[in-house]
N, C-alpha and C positions, 0 to 999 in steps of 0.2 A: 147707749143708743143713735147711733147718729141718724136720722133721717131726709129725705130725698128732695126735692119738689118740683119737678123741672116746668120752665116758664114759657106754654106754649105763645108764647110774644114772639117763640122762633121759633115759632112753626109754619108752618104748610098747610094755609087755612084753603087752598081749592081739594086741600086731602086729608082735611081734621080730620074725620075714623081712620086713616092711618097710622095721623103722627100720635094720635094719644093710645094705640093699641102696640105701637113703639115702647111705647115706656111703661107698661105694665109688669116692671118690676119698680120702680120706683113710690113711697110712702102716698104720694099727693099730687093732684096737680096744681099750681101758681098762677091764677089770673090774673093781671097786673091793664086793670080798669084806669086807661087815664082818658080827659077831663078837656084840656090846649088850657084852660085854667090855672087851673095849679101846677100844673106841668102847662111845658111847653109842647107839648106834642100831646094826641088824639089819638089810643088804638081799637076798639071795641065798645060792648056792654052788655046792654043783658040780651038778644038775641046771639049774643056767638058764646055766652056763659049758659043760657036756656039750650042749642047747640051739644058744648062741650056735659056739662049734665045726662044728655038725651045720649052720648054716644059715651059711657063711661060707669063704670060702681065707686067711679073714685073719691077719697075726698077729697072733695074744692078748695081749696089754698086762698082766699077771694083780696084784691089787693085793693083797695079802691083809695087811687093818688082823683082826685076831685074834691071842692072847694060844700063842705059845709056840708059831710055826708048823710047824715044823721035822711038826709033827701028819699035817699036813695035805696035804706039798709033792706027795707021789706022788701023792695021791688028787685034786692039778691037775690035774699033769702027763700021768694020767690021761686026761682032761677037754680035750687040744689044749693046753690055754698051749706057749708059744712062750718068756713073759719070765712068771719071776713074781719080781716083789720082794718084803722081809721088813721090818718095822719095828726103828729099832733099838734100841725103848721094850719090844715087846713080851715080851723073853728078853735073857739075862742076853749077853755075849759065846762064851761056850762054847755057847749053842744057836742066835745068831745064830750061826759058825762054822760049824756041822751041819746048819742049815737051810744054808746056800750048800752042802755037801758033798752030801747031798737032793742038792737042782736038776742039779751034774755030775752028781749018779748016773741019778737020770731025762733029760739031757739039753737043760736048760733053758737057754734062757741065765739067771742072775743078782743081783739084783739091793736096793739095801737104798732103806730109805723115811730120811725125817727127818720130826719135827712141826716147827709150828716153835719147839718150844719147847726144840729137839736143838740144839748145838754142833755145827758143820757137821766140824770136827776127829774124829767121831764115827766117822768115814768112812775116818780112817784104815787101824784094823787090815784093810779087807777089799777096798777099788777097788783097788789089782793086780788082784784075782783076777777085779774087777764091770761086764759089761758097762752096766751103767745106772745111777744115781748118780739119788734121786725127788726133789723136795723139796717140799712140802708148803706149799700159801701160803694157807691157812686152815687150823682145827684141823679133826681128821679126825673122819665122823661125821655128815657129816651136807652133801649141795649146793645148790646156789644163795646160799653163802658169799658175802663182801669180799672181797678180794687185801688181803693183810696188807704194807703198808707195806712195813716191815721184814724182812720175806723177802730181800729182792732183795740185800743183804747179804751173806746167807745163800748164795742163787745163785751169789754174786763165787766167794768163800770156794773153795767147795766146786767154782769153776771153777775157783781156784786148782794145787788137791790135783789136781782130774783132770786137771791136760797138766803136772803139777811127776812123778807117777805111773803115769797109764794114761792114755794120750789117743785111745783109742779108746771111754775111754768115752764114755755118751750122759751129757746130764743132763739126766733128764727135770724139768719145771712139774705141778706140781695143786691152784686150786683159782683160784676167781674169774676166771681168762684166757677175755680177753674184745677187744677192737678198740683198745681202751685200755689196757687192761693187757699184756697180747701186745710191743711193741715194748719194750716195762722188761720182759723178764722175757729177751726176745732181746738188749739191749743192756748181760745181765748173763753169756752165756756159757750156756743155758739154750736145746737145740735136740729136744728136743720136751715139743708142748707138752699136757697132755690137757685136752678145753674139754668140758662135756657142757651143759647151761644154753645156753649161746652159738653153739652148733652144734643140738643138737637145738628150740631151740628158734626159730630162725629156719624161715621159710619152703621157702628154697633151699637142703640141707644144705650139696650141694654148693658152692654157690656163701660161704657160713657159713664151710669148709673152707680155699678157696680167700684166702678174704678174710685171713684167722688168718692165711693162710700168706703174703703177702705185708704184713702191718697191720709 
């Protein structure tokens, strides 16, 4: 079952309620939180996530692109995040373990994310406790980037690790997902697709979501 997670980074924040209504046929909402330190951009934080939670009953998939994310797990959990992903590159192994433990304490689903520079083997210490692994197919920090084809091998390797150690773990892909790249990442083993401009750039968002599902 392929799940679709529209990224509100591509939404119009002056009409956030309407832009959330337009994606009700998706499986979850993807929230890209950037701190201007871990990535060279600042997006939004707790107030926007709280507004999203207030305006939709959808599952909130919160992607923290921030340094030392353990500091903010509780805050985002309290805003309504249902799942939080932290970047393996954003802290040392102890810090990542602490962040996952904090997610467990807060009752949210647990995920880790990998930049394109990171080996799939990096998920091994954590994979058995995860609900999802997120593979970036662009360099995190900005929307609208081109898909990195070499990341298909990372997706395949993550799929093999997940199938061996935690088959119930989802495998999400984020970056440059459209009707051309969606079949490639599905074939490589992804089952959750994040799309921003690929959905919000379409006139009919529901049709765009269904097209990605069927691509």
